[in-house]
Every structure is written in C-alpha cells, then in structure tokens.
N, C-alpha and C positions, 0 to 999 in steps of 0.2 A: 354747517355749524350753528351759528347764531349764538347759543348756550353751552352747547357741550352735551345737550342731554341724550340725543341720541348714538353719539358717539360712548358717552358711560354706559349705557346700555349695550353696545355692540363688545365694549372692551369686555364688561363684566359675563357675559356668554358666551362670544366668541374666543377660540382658542390660540387663535394665529398671533403670529410673531411679533409685528408692527400695522397698525391702525393710522395711515397718513390723512390727520383732520385736514381740510386746507378751505378757507374764508379768508376774505382780502378785509373784513370787517371796518368795510366802509361804507359812507353814501355813497348809490349811484344816482344819473340823471337818466332817469326814463324813456324809451323813445316816444319822440310828439306825438300826444293824444294818449299816452296809455296811462291809467290810475298811478299815481305813485300809491302803490299797496304793499307792504309788510317794508316798508323803506323808513331808517327810523335817524336820526342827525347824529355826527357822529362821536358826540358824547357817550348816548347809546351804546352805539357799537364798541365804545371803550370799556365800556361797564360789562357788555357781554363777552369780549374775550377774557377780562379781568375771570370772571366769573368760568368761561370755559378753561382756563389756565390751572386754576383753584381745581374743580371739578374733577378733571383729569390727573392731577397730580402725582395721587395715588397710584398710577398703571406706569410711572416709570417711565422707561424706553419703549414701550408699547404703545405710548400715544407721542407719534408724530408730531405736532402742532408747527401749521405752515401756514404762515400770516401772508397770502399771495391770493391772486384772481388766477382759474383756469388757466387763464394764456400763458401768467407767469409762471405756474405749475407744471402746468404736463409737462415742458421740456425735460425738468428735471429727473421725469421716469422715462427706462429705456421702453423700449415697446414690445408688449408681451411679458414686465414684469409685474405687471400686479392680479391680485385674484379675483378680485370685482372692486370697482366703482359705483357709488353712490353717488347720483346725483339729486340735490336740491338745494341749487340756488336760484337766481333769476328766473322767473318763471313763463316769461316772456315769449315768444319763439324763437326771436334773433337771437337770445342769450342760449335756448334752450336747445338748437341746433347747433352752433358755436359749442357748448359744453359735449356735447356727442360726436361732433368728428375731431377734440383734440383727446377725448379721452379712451375709445373704440379703439386705437390701434395700444395703448398701454394697457387694456387688458390681455390675459393668457387664454387660448386657447382650452377652454373648458370652464372659462371666469365666467363672471356675469355682468351685466352690465345694466345697472339699474338706477332708480329712481324714486320721488317720491310725487306729489299732488301731480297723477294721471286725470284727474277732470277740474284741473283749474284751467278757466280759459277765458281771456281779457275780450275776446270777440275778436271780429273784423275790425282793422287786416292785422291784428295783430298773433290772434288765436294763443296758443302758447303751448303748453309740454304735448297733450296729445297730437295734434297735428305736427309735431318736429317728430314725436317719436316714431307715429304711424310712416311718416317720411322717409324717414330711415332704415326704419324696417323691410319697407318695401326696395328700396333701395340696396342694400345688402343684404337682402334674399334671409334676413333674419328671423327666429321664432320671437314670439312675444306672448306675454304672461301677464295678465291683470289679476294682485290681488282681491280677497273674496269682497274686502272693502273696496274696493275700485279704486284706492290712494295711490298704491305701487306697482311699480312696471317692474319686469323683467324678461330679461333680453339675454340668453346660452349663448356664448356663443362656442360655437362647432368648429 
C-alpha cells in the first residue's frame, strides 16, 4: 500500500465492490545480510498511512483499509473469497514465499494472484520475488504471465 497511489488507481478504474487495502505501516527488521531497502522509520509510515486514508477517503466503503501484516489479515478472509490479490510488500524471498502461501487459498477459482517487482533480486542467499514465484508456480502447477515491462506477474487460478 505504502501511500495508496496504486489503490487509488484501481478504485478509479475497477468497478468491483470492495478493495481490501492491507499494510501494517511499520518498519521491519530484514533478515541478516539483507540490505535495508525501502524500509523507513515509524514516523514516515505514520505519514504514509495518513496520506493513504486521505487519498482513499473519497471511495468510501469501496476502500477497506486494514492496518495489518499478511499473517494477521489473511485469516480474516474465507478461502475462495477474493477475486484477486496483488502482492507488493517485503520483497525478500522468505517474505514473498509466505505471502504467496497465505493469500493463494483466499483467491477464488478463476481469480488472479498477482504481484509487483518481478525482477527485484537481493542476490544469494535471499533472492526475491522471481525465485519465490517460480517455485510457487512449479509446486502448484499454475500458469504464470509477466507484464511487458517485466514488473508485474500474474497467476490465473483455474
């Protein structure tokens, strides 16, 4: 979520009923050896949270903002309840792998499991988005599509 810019874009053009916007807006401790990238102090997170609330206010109940981690938020949704999930949180391998496992069951058949930063790679031993997604696709027998700019990945669920 960070500042709610992409969520605002989705809500402007997507005609769905509710967009669940999930972010803990808090600093995290990266695994040992992983560069502290895109991790900002708590005060900055508070500013981002306030900005998100202000930006999405005009969409009313269509923008459901949930301040939580994936581990806290995923159990609040029934399996198969979501049309799509877009993952763009911590980008190190373990975090992406966990997000995939938590959100995959929540997406309905015919829905989409998607994310951003396909090419972001912190290098061995952490890797990142691409390695976690490729392993997930192979393990679950899913198809995978990559956007033309090689930033966004999409897994249609059949």
